[in-house]
N, C-alpha and C positions, 0 to 999 in steps of 0.2 A: 574309561580305560586309563591305567596308570603307566607312566614311563619313568625312566631314571632322571632324577634332577641333577644335572651335571654341575650346577653352580655350587652345590654343597661340597663335593670332593674337590672341585677346582679351588674354592675358597680355602679349604684345609691345606691343600698342597701349596698354594701361594703363600699362606701364612708361615708354614714350616720352611719353605724354600727361602723366604726372605730372612727368617731367623737364622737359618744355617749359613746363608750367604753373609749376613752381617757378622756372625761370629768368625767365619773363616777369612773374611776380608782382612782382619787384623791379626788373627792368631794362627791361621793355616789349619792343617789337619790336626796338629797337636793341640791347638787351641780349642778345636771343636771337641776333641776327646776329653779335655779337661772339664767340659760341661756335662759329662756323663758320669753320674755317681749312683751306683746301685742302692746304697743305703738311703739316700735322699728319696729315690723312687719308691722304695719300700715304705718309708714313713708316710709319704703323701698318699700313695695308692692304698696302703693298708688302712690308714686312718679314714680315708674317704669311703672305702667299702664297709668298714665297721660302722661308720656314722649312718650310712644308708640302711644297713641291716637293722640298726636300732630304730630308725625313723619310720620305716615302711614295712608292711607285711610281706612275707615271701611271695605271696601270690602276685603282688604288684611288681616286685623286682623281676620275677620271671618273665613279665611282659615287656621288659626293656628291649629285648631283641626286636619285637614288633615296633616299638617306639622308634628305634634307630632306623628300622626299615622305612618308616614313614618319612623320616628326615631326608632319606636319599631317593625318594620317589615324588612325583608330582602328578596332579590330576589334569588330564588333557581336556576335560569338558569345559566349554566356554558358554557365556550367556547367549551368544548368537546361535550356538547349536541347540540350546534349550528352547529358544524361541522357535526355531525351525521344527523341532519335535512337536511342540504344542500347537503350532499352526496346522501341522499335518493331522494331528489327532482331532483338532477342532473341526477341520473340514470333513473328515470322515464321520465324526459324530453327528454333524448337522445333516450330512447326506444319508447316512444309514442308521443313525441312532447310537446311543451310548453302548448298547450291547455288542455292537460291531467292533468296539475297541479291544475286546478280549483277544481277538486274533492279531490286532495290530501291535498291542503292547508287548507281545512276546519278542518282537524285534528290538525292543529297547533294552539296553544292558543295565541301566541304572535301577537298582532295586527300590530306591525311594520313589522314583517315578512310577514304577510298576505298582507299588503298594497304594499310592494315591489314586491312580486310575482304577484299580480294582475296587477301592472303596467307593469311588464315584459310580462305577458300573453297578455296584450292589445297592445303590440308592440311598447311601448314607447322607444325612443332612450336611450341608456345607460347613456349618459351625462345628459339627462333630469331627468332620474330616480335618479341619484346621487344628482342632485341639489334639487329635491323635498324632498328626504329623509334627506339630510343635513339641509335643511331649517326646517324640523320637529325637528331635533336634536337641532338646535339653539333655537327654540321656547321652547323646553323642558328645556334647560339650563337656559333660562331667567325666566321661571316659578319657577324653583328650586331656582334660585338666589334670587328672591323676597321673597320666604318663608324663606330661610336661613338668609336673611338680617335682618329680624325681630328678630331672635334669637341672631344674632351678635350684633344688637343694644341693645337688652335687656342685653346682657353681658357687654356692656359699661355703660348702665344706672344704673344697680343694684349697683355696687361699688360706683358710683357717689352719688346716693341717700343715700348710707350707710355713706359716708363722710358728707353729709348734715345733717343726723341725729346725727352724732358725734358732729358737730358744734352746733346743737340745744341743745344737752345734756350739752356741755361745757358752753354755755351761761347761761343755767338754773342753772348750778352748781355755776358759778361765781357770779350770782346775789343773791345767797342765802348762801353765805359763813358764814353768821352769824347764820345760822340754821344748825347745824351738821347733823340733822336727814334727810335732803334732799340731802346731798352729795352723799350717796351711790346710791339711785335710779337714780339721774341725771347722775352720772358717768356710771352706768350700761347702761342707754339709750345711752350715748355717745359711748360706746365701742361695744354694741351689734348690733347697726345699721350697723357698719362697718363689723362685722362678718357676719350678714345676707346677706348684699350686696355681699360680696366676695364669700360666700357660693353659692348663687344663680348663680353668674356669672361663677365660676370655677368648679362647680359640675354639673350644669344643662345646662345653656344656651350655653356657649362656647363649651363644649364637644359635645352637640347635634348638634350645627352648624358644627363642624368639621366632625362629622359622616355623616351628610347630604352631605357635600362637597365630601367625599370619595364615597358615594353611587352614586352621580351624575357622578363622574369620571368613575366609573365602568359601569354605564348604558350607558354613551357615548361610552366607549370602546366596549361594546357588540353590540351597534347599528352600529358602524363602521364595525365590523365583518359581521353583517347582510347585510350591503350594498355590501361588497365584495362578499358575498355569492350569493346575488340576481343577481349581474352583471355576476358572473361566471356561474350561471344556465342559464341566458338568452343567453349568448354567446355560450352555448353548450360545455363548457369545459369538458374534461374527468373527471369523478368523482374522480379518484385517484389524478389527477393533482390539482383539486379543493381542495381535502382533504389536500394535501401537502401545498398548498398556505395558506389555513386557519390555518393550524397547526403552521405557523410562529407566530401566536398570542398566542400560548401556552408557558407556562414556561417549563423548562426542566423536572420538576417533572410531570406536567400535560401531557406532551408528552409521557413520559414513561407509565403513566397510560392508555392513549389512545391506544398506541401500544399494551399494554398487553391485553386490552379489544378486540381489533381487532383480535389479534392472537387467543384468546380464541374463538371468534365467528367463525373464519375460521376453527378451529379445530372441533367445533361442527358440522359445515356444512359438513366437510369431513367425519365425523363419520356417519352422516345421509345418 
């Protein structure tokens, strides 16, 4: 199940707030308004969009809404929860057989776990199951890479178009040195385009791409645990042995929390 990742909007708001606060500290409201220049915004955004349209097919660009949605969401699933799921499946498989898992797996929301268990129930060889599920992981990584690459490319294009805007402003300024009234606006255009490009790259595009890369790493890690769990259930491993095997993926802190939860559960069972 996914939930809203509050750190992403919080980081964006903190970055913008500190920037605005720093500007208004010395310049006040008028000073802040001097940092707003429509022509600079048009140069950076227009060039950025044009560069992305040239670089990527329209099909990939249309998926950007989904990519941004992933940035603002997080996966609630944890290693401890996966271990609990596979221990439960292993206990039922040893008690009632693999076919009994068809009824149990319907309660699991993760489609990757469902697919793996259905393959196991169908009697597919463990090596084949591993190959099939690893192929799905590779396909997922490639999809994520494509979406992330657009953000990474935008992070490269935005500062470049900021520099282009700077050059435009300098050319305009040098062409009109005889008219002092044009020096200020042209110099503002020259500097603000660089600011806008750097801001878009280093506050939005590159940090979002980095977050998506971390999310992909975590998702691949969890799916590798799922593969180990599916193979363990299919091979009829003892639930306690399977639990110990999957616990190797836990950090020391997570392992302590899991042991505490298990001990509390056993204490409640004894009292009952």
